[in-house]
N, C-alpha and C positions, 0 to 999 in steps of 0.2 A: 246098767249104762256103761259102753266101752268109752275110752280114750278118746277114739274118731270120733265119737259121736259129741263129745265137750266143742269141739273146732267146727262144728258144720250149726252150729247156733249163731244168730246174729245177735250178740249180747249188748249190744249199743242201747237196746231198751232197759236194761238194768243199769246203765250208769247212775242213775243216781245214787242207787244202793254203794256203787263202787264208789262213786265221790266220797260220800259219808264214811264208807269204811277205809279209804284211803287218806283222809284228813285226822281221822281219829289215829289210825297208827301214825302218821306225820308226827302231830302232834305229841303223842307219848314218845317220839324218840327226839325231838328236840327238848322235849321236857325231861331228859333222860341227861341231855349233855349240856342242859343249861346248868349256871352257876348257881348254890343255894339265896345267894342273894341276889340274883337278877330277877326284875321284873317281870311277871308273867303275865300280865297283860295284854300281852302280844298274841298269845297263844288264844285269847278270847277274841280277837280282832280275825285269826285266821282260822278259828272256829265257825264266825259268821261269814267271813269269805266263803268256806265250805258248802254251807247253809246255801248262801245264793248261787252258788255254781249246781250244787244237785236241783235248784229250785228251776234253774234254766233249763235243765235237763228234762224236767219231769214237764214243761211247758213246751219243751220239743216234742216228747213223746206225746202228750194231747195234741199237737199238731197233725204230728204226721204219722199218726198209729189209727189205721181204718179199720180193723179187727182185733181182737184179742190173742196177745203172742203168749205161748206157753213153751215154759222151759223144765229138762228134767224130768220129762215122764207126768207133767203135769202136776208138780210141785209146786211150782211159781207161775203166777198169771199174773200179766200186766194188762190193764184193763182199763176203763172210765173209773170204776169203782175204787182200784187201789190209786189213781192218778188224784182224783179228790179229794182222798184221804190223807196222802203224801202232802199235799199243798196245805193241809193244815197243819199236820205234823212239822212240818218246815218252819211256816209262818210262826208256832207257836214257841218252836226250840229258838228262832231268831230272837223273839222277845224275851224269852228267859236268859238268854246270852247277853242281851243289853243291860237287864235289869242285874245281871249278874258282873257285869264290867264296874256298876257304882258299889255293888254289895262288899265283894270279895276285899275293898279297900280298907275295910273294918279291923281284917287281922282276925276275923273268927275261924276262916276256913283257912288251913295252913297248906295244904297240899292243893294247889290252883289248878296246877297241870292236869290232875287227877280230875279234877272236879269237871274241866273243860271235856275232856275227851270221853269221860264218862256219860256228860250230856249227848253227843255225837251216839254212842255205843248205845244208849237207849233210844234215841231216835232212830238208830239202824233197824232196832227190834220193832219198833211200831212200824218203820216200813215193812220189813219181812213179813208181817202180821198182815198187813192191808194187802199184799201180791200172794198170799199164801192159798194153795186151793189143795194143801194135803194135811193131814195133823200132824205130820212128823215137822214141817218146816213152821206150822202156826205155832205149835208148842216150843221150838227153838228159838221164834222170834218172841213168843212171850216171854220165855224165861230170861232172854238177853234184855229186853227192856225191862223185866222185876227185878233182876239181880244188879243192874245200873241203878235201878231208884233206891235199893234197899242200900248201898252203899252213901248214894247223895243225901241221904234223908240222914245220917250220920255222920257228916261231914265235919259237924263242928265238935270235936272230939272231947273239947275242954267243959263243953256244956253236958250237965249231967240229964238235962230235959232231951236233947237233941240224940245223946245214947237210948234212954229208956224208948222213945219213938222209934229209932232205929231197930232197935229188940223187939218190941210191939210189932212192927209191920213185916218184921221177918218171919216171926213165929206165924203171924195170920196170913202172912203170903204163903209160907210153906203148908201151911194147912189147906187154905184155897186152892193150891197146885195139887195136892195128894188128892183132893175132891175132885177135881178137873180130868185130872188123870183115870180116876176111877171109873167116870164115866164114859172116857175115852176107849177105856179097855172094853166096856159093854158093848160099845159101838163097835170098835172092830171086830168082836166076838161074835156080835149077830149077822155082820155084813161081810168079814173076811178081808175087808179093804180099808186103804188109810186115803185115797183120792176122796175129797167131799163129792165130787159126782157119781163115782161109783158108789160111794154108801148111798148117795140120794135114791138111784137106780135100785137099790140089791133092799132096802131097807122097810120097802113096803111088802115084799115077800116074808121077810122076819115078823112082822107086824101081824101079817094074816093066816102065818103058819102056827101061833098058839102062843108067841114069843111078845105078845102087845104090852106085856108087864113090863120085861125088861127093856122095852125101847123106851116107854114111858119111865122108868128106871134114868135110863141113860141121861135123856133127857132134862130131868130134875136135877140129877147129879152136876151134869155140865152147866147148865144155867147157876146152880149155888155156887158152884167154882168160880165161875166167870165174872159173879155178882160182886166178888171181894175187886175185880178190877174196876169197874166202874162204880164202884161204892154204893150200892141198892141194899135195901134190905133181903136176905137176911145177915148181909157180910157188909156192914157198913160201920160199925164199932171202931175199927180202926181207924178212921179217917180224921177226928178231930183230935185224938192224940199226935198221931203223926204231921198232922197239917201246923199242929204249934209246937211241934220242935225243931221241924226241919228249918232251913235255911230258907226265907221269905222268895227268891227265886224257884228253888225247889219244889215248894209249897205250890207256887202257879203253875209250875211244870206238871206235878201229878195232880192239880183240880183240871188242868186241860189238856194237855197232850198224852199223859197215861189214860186219861178216862176216854178221852177221844178214840183212845187205841183199841181199849175195851169195846168200846160202840163199833169200830170195824170188825173186831172178832166176833161180836155176838152175830152180826149180820152174813158176813165171810162164812163161818163157823156152822150156825145154828141153822140158818133158812135154807142154805144150800144143801145141808145133810140131811133135813127134815121135811121140806117141801114136797120131795116126792113120795111122802107118807100118806096112803089111802086105805080107808077103812074099807072094812067087809061091804058095806051099804054105799062105797063111791064118796062118802065125806072126805073131805081134806083136814085129816088129824092136827097138823100144824096151826092152822087158821079156825078151825072151830073148836077145839079141845085146848091144846097146849097154849093158844094164846089166852086164856083164863089165868092160866099160871104167868105168865109174865104180866098182866093186867093188875092181878092182885099185886105182886112185888111193886108194881110203879104206884098204886094207891097208897100203900102203906111207907113205901120210899117218902113222897109227897108229904102226907101226913107227920109221919115222924120226923123228918128234916125239919119241915117248920116250924113245929109247936117244940122241938127240941132247942133250936136256935132262937126261942125267945126268952131263955133264959141263960144265957151266954153273955158274959161281958168282954173275952177274948176276941178280938176281931178277925183272927186266925180261925177259932173255934167257931165262929159264926158263919165264917167261909164255909168251913167244911159241911156243917149243917145244911147250909145253902146249898153247897155242891150236890150233897145225898138228894135232895129235893130236886134239883135241876135234873137229876139224873132219871129220877121217875118221871118229869118230864117227857124227856129225851127217850124214852123208853116209848110213849105214847103211840108214834108211827110205826114201830115194831110190830104194835097188837093191831093195829087198824089194817097198815099194809093196804093203801090206798093206791091210788096210778102214779100220784105226785108223793111218794113216801121219800125216794131217795131226795127229791128238791128239798122236802120238808127237814128232812134230819140234816143235810149237809147246810142249810140256812142258819136253822137253830144253832148245831155247833157253834159255824163260825161267828153268829152273834155273841153265841157264850164265851169264846173266846176272846172278843176284842171287850166287854166288858169285864171278863175276869183278870186278864192280865192288867187292863187299864185300874182296875181297882187293887189290884197286888202293887202294882207300881207306888201307888199313893199311901195306900199301908207301910210300906217297904220306909218310903222318905220320912210321912209322920212317927213310925215308930223307933226311927231311928232317930230324929230330932229330940223324941220327948222321952227315951230310953224306957219306954212302956209299950206293949201290944195290948194294951187295956182301951175298952173302947173310949174312956175319957181323953185319950191322949188325941182325941179330934176337936176337944173344945176348942171354940173361939179361930177354928183354920180358916175361914172365911175373910177374916181381917188381917190374917197374916200372911195369905196367898188367894186372893179371890178366882185365879184361872184353877189352881187346883181344886179347892174346893166346889167349884162349877162343873168341872169334869169328874170330879166322884159322885157328885149329885145323877149326871147324866149315867154312868156307870150303875148306880144302883138303879134308877129309873127301869134300865133297860134288862136287868136281872130280876124286877119286880112285874116287868112286863106293862109297861106304863107307857101311853102313848108319846110317840115324837122319839122313839130308840128303836134300834133293831131288835132287841127283844121282845119288844110288842108285837110285832109281826110272828116274829117266831113263834110265841105263844097260841097266836091268834091263829095259824097253819095247824097248830098241833091240835086246838080246841075245835077247829070246823072237821077234821079229818077223823076225831072220836065221834062229832055230832052226824056226820055223814055214815060212821059204821054202826049208827045207833048204840054206842056206848055212853048212855045219857051218865049212868052214873059215874063213871070215869072223867067225862067234861065236868060232871059238879063238883068232884074232889078238885079238880083242875081249878076251879073257880074259885072255890073256897080258900084252899091252900095259897093261891096268890094272893088273897085277901088278908089272910094270915102273916103270910110274909113281909106287907107293908109295915108293920110294927116295928119288926127288926132294922127292916133298910131304913125307914124313916129314922130309925136311933142315932145311924150315923150323921143324918142332916140336919137333926133337932140338936148335936155338938156341935157340929159346925158351925152353925148359925144362929142359935138360940144361946149356948152356953159360952160363957167368958173362959177365956184361957191361961194360962199361966206364964204367958209373956205375948208380948205383942211384937215382937222380932220378926223379919221377913224369913219365911221360911225358904232355906237354900235346896234348891232341886238340882240333882247332876244333870248334865247335859243328854246323858244316854236314858235315862229316866224320864225327863221331860219328852224325848223323843217319843217313848212308846207312849206315853201319856198322850201327847199330841195326835200321832195317828189314832191309836183306840178313839179319844175322842170325836175326831173327824169321821171314822167311818161309821161308829155308831148313831152318830147323828145323821150321816149320809144316808146310809143305808133303812134308818129309820124311816126317811122322807120317800125314799127311792126302793124298796125292798125289791120288786121285780128287776132291778138292773143283776142282783145274786141268780135268782130263780133262774131266770132268762139265759144268763153266762153257763149255770149248770146243766140246764135243761139243754141247751146248744151244742156245748162243750163237752158234756161229763157227764151226759146220760145212760147209765149202761142199757136202756131196754128191757127192765127185769120183767119177766113175765112169771110170775108165781104158780100158774097151773102149768105151766111146761119150761121146765129148765131142762137146757140143752148139754150136754158133753160140749166144751170150747175147742174151737178150731185148734188144731195140731200146728205145731212151728214146721215150717216148711226149708 
């Protein structure tokens, strides 16, 4: 691409990414010239301002975008799919920054300026992943998100547990990256292309020309590598240790934002690349054969995540194993691929975002007050703060998939998609493991309402944390009563009209 071509693009549709990049750069420069003893809380509020501005540009793109816009030879693509995930990323980062304002006052994280612009750097990586239609930009976005996350996990430099978590995370992440790149190399060698749409149009020829085993091998390696990012079997063992050692807002960030970005790349990469794969008899290989691979991973994640959570007493480890199980549930629409695939996925991720951030906000307050992250720290919470206890109850009900919560309808939609697809065994695993999860979710409720606490003093909740809890609670209850509000909005404003039988190369930028 020549220099004159750069100025021929209408770059306004990439303003969300430019805004995040600009604020991250601005924060790093301000932090550089601030005195060592200067309160850096203002950097957090500037970061929140950047997220709000970027969100405004995403909404503007939703309104003004009539067709997908591509940049730099189809390497980046602004479309409904990317806009939907960007809204989830921005909402998650906004919650993370609000929780961080209260958390950082403890002094456990020394370099607060770095903390804020590393979060924005991770956000930028996630947004690039959601907009990428080329393996090169996908990998750049993935690594930007991953490298920022590695540093964020180890920000508590004086904590041996945090150091151990960061070490395990970067080693596991490096192995997962190598596995992903190994699969990508096969994909490039088989098709001679890095663009996902070109790969989709060429991979069928490679499959029918005697390279079927190598095509399947590339799929297996890429899925195994990406399984690390979404924390599903077989690449899930890092999650409990990393969640436990990371600062609580970072744990919430990893559980929601990083996982959501992983699902964005799973669809954008895997399904666009392999959707054109047709066997000798005309069968759709991705839909009929490779879906079994994903189904097994989903089933194992639900079973292992929920059963391992039963034996945990540390609340962060419980949430980590819960997250592994939730990732298994979210994989279901990727297996069934019904006409409502996109709406089902976005609604579940949205409900999961609300419940998870709400739960981690409560965990942050309680663990700081009780100086422990053990489940027993929740004892007597209802008598100390009825609002916080009731809010935590609704968050747990949503994660468990019990009615009068957004999570119930999220699981209901996924369950019905499995039934429609006739994946009865997968639907059975969903039901059985959901029932198993009630035990450890209700362990929180048992402590809050039925166990005496060590004190009756009123629980102090910082304003920013209370705001996160309040917003998450209202949204969880509201969309549990009116789930159609979200699905209708997504269908009318963010539906990319996926056609799994005939994926076309997107329109070129004029």
